[in-house]
LOTORGU-795088 format. One record per residue (C-alpha): x, y, z. Coordinates in steps of 0.001 Angstrom, whole numbers, plus 500000, padded with zeros to 6 digits. Layout:
N
xx | yy | zz
X | Y | Z
...
***
This chain:
129
xx | yy | zz
790357 | 970403 | 651382
791504 | 966721 | 650574
792226 | 965562 | 647403
791208 | 961948 | 648314
787819 | 961067 | 647143
785345 | 960141 | 649863
785324 | 956416 | 650589
782133 | 954691 | 649485
779456 | 953836 | 651985
779836 | 949901 | 651600
783849 | 950325 | 652284
783016 | 952321 | 655382
780671 | 949821 | 656465
783131 | 946689 | 655639
786081 | 948633 | 657214
783908 | 948842 | 660396
782915 | 945471 | 660657
786623 | 944365 | 659906
787455 | 946589 | 662730
785063 | 944824 | 664911
786032 | 941568 | 663981
789862 | 942192 | 664559
788712 | 943705 | 667778
787167 | 940134 | 668825
783605 | 941608 | 669072
782816 | 938787 | 666354
785310 | 936111 | 666935
786222 | 933360 | 664306
783131 | 930936 | 663657
780789 | 933467 | 664908
777880 | 934346 | 663050
777499 | 938286 | 662005
773989 | 939977 | 662725
771477 | 939751 | 659875
771161 | 941780 | 656880
768153 | 943678 | 658349
770356 | 944205 | 661629
773168 | 945422 | 659847
771161 | 947667 | 657728
769854 | 949191 | 660869
773152 | 949456 | 662677
774611 | 951296 | 659804
771476 | 953069 | 658438
772419 | 951651 | 655242
770497 | 950084 | 652263
770332 | 946204 | 651780
772791 | 946907 | 648524
775266 | 948782 | 650679
775361 | 946073 | 653363
775526 | 943143 | 650531
778334 | 945050 | 648973
780325 | 945391 | 652386
779781 | 941609 | 653085
780811 | 940673 | 649465
784017 | 942946 | 650086
784799 | 941024 | 653235
784175 | 937559 | 651591
786570 | 938562 | 648631
789182 | 939132 | 651372
788558 | 935895 | 653069
787195 | 937312 | 656125
783799 | 935938 | 656222
781994 | 933387 | 654435
778404 | 933542 | 653461
775685 | 930970 | 653134
772481 | 931576 | 651351
769480 | 931719 | 654060
771972 | 931270 | 656834
773844 | 934404 | 657046
777719 | 935466 | 657084
780139 | 933802 | 659235
783676 | 935061 | 660429
786266 | 932911 | 658641
789500 | 934616 | 659858
790331 | 937854 | 661987
791848 | 940229 | 659486
795451 | 941234 | 660449
796529 | 944875 | 660419
797779 | 945373 | 656880
796136 | 942351 | 655725
796546 | 942344 | 651867
794805 | 939043 | 651126
792220 | 941062 | 649131
794622 | 942720 | 647318
795930 | 939900 | 645276
794825 | 939764 | 641549
794816 | 936170 | 641606
792815 | 935723 | 644827
790184 | 938299 | 643176
790104 | 936105 | 639971
789548 | 932846 | 642451
786917 | 934615 | 644372
784963 | 935844 | 640920
785236 | 932149 | 639942
783820 | 931088 | 643374
781047 | 933526 | 643059
780146 | 932333 | 639527
780237 | 928717 | 640673
777786 | 929657 | 643680
775340 | 931318 | 641165
775405 | 928177 | 638978
774917 | 925982 | 641983
771569 | 928137 | 642909
770335 | 927942 | 639280
770907 | 924098 | 639603
769188 | 923717 | 642902
766354 | 925874 | 641602
766006 | 923706 | 638575
766033 | 920673 | 640584
763318 | 921788 | 642688
760975 | 922484 | 639714
761749 | 918932 | 638328
761298 | 917328 | 641978
757901 | 919039 | 641864
756824 | 917965 | 638477
757831 | 914385 | 639044
755527 | 914463 | 642146
752618 | 915548 | 640159
750177 | 912838 | 639254
750369 | 911976 | 635427
747431 | 913432 | 633247
744854 | 911058 | 632457
744742 | 910008 | 629012
742036 | 908390 | 626736
742934 | 904892 | 627944
744666 | 903923 | 624764
748218 | 902623 | 624632
750308 | 903849 | 621716
751062 | 901125 | 619272
***
């Protein structure tokens, strides 16, 4: 019996994807399969696949674009430790926060643009004095 706790599912998915990237199946610049395809390939939930992609993003292996997918940024080296740096993790958390803020701004802007395109409500014809 092993004293080592079982590896979480998202880490197994992340490590397998990392291995496939390292092996050249997904070269730098290529797009990874869609969330649905990865869910099917690994018989995993969307949450597990998203966590695996987040781990790969944190270590600088992939970049994700909302609505576009995940793209390989760099092939991980054996023993690649970029993801273990506390400073790197702090920067990635800050970038995640900035991305979330940008999504919120984009949503608010879309609402404002939509409202600006609506005709003004008809008044009673009187101008304020």
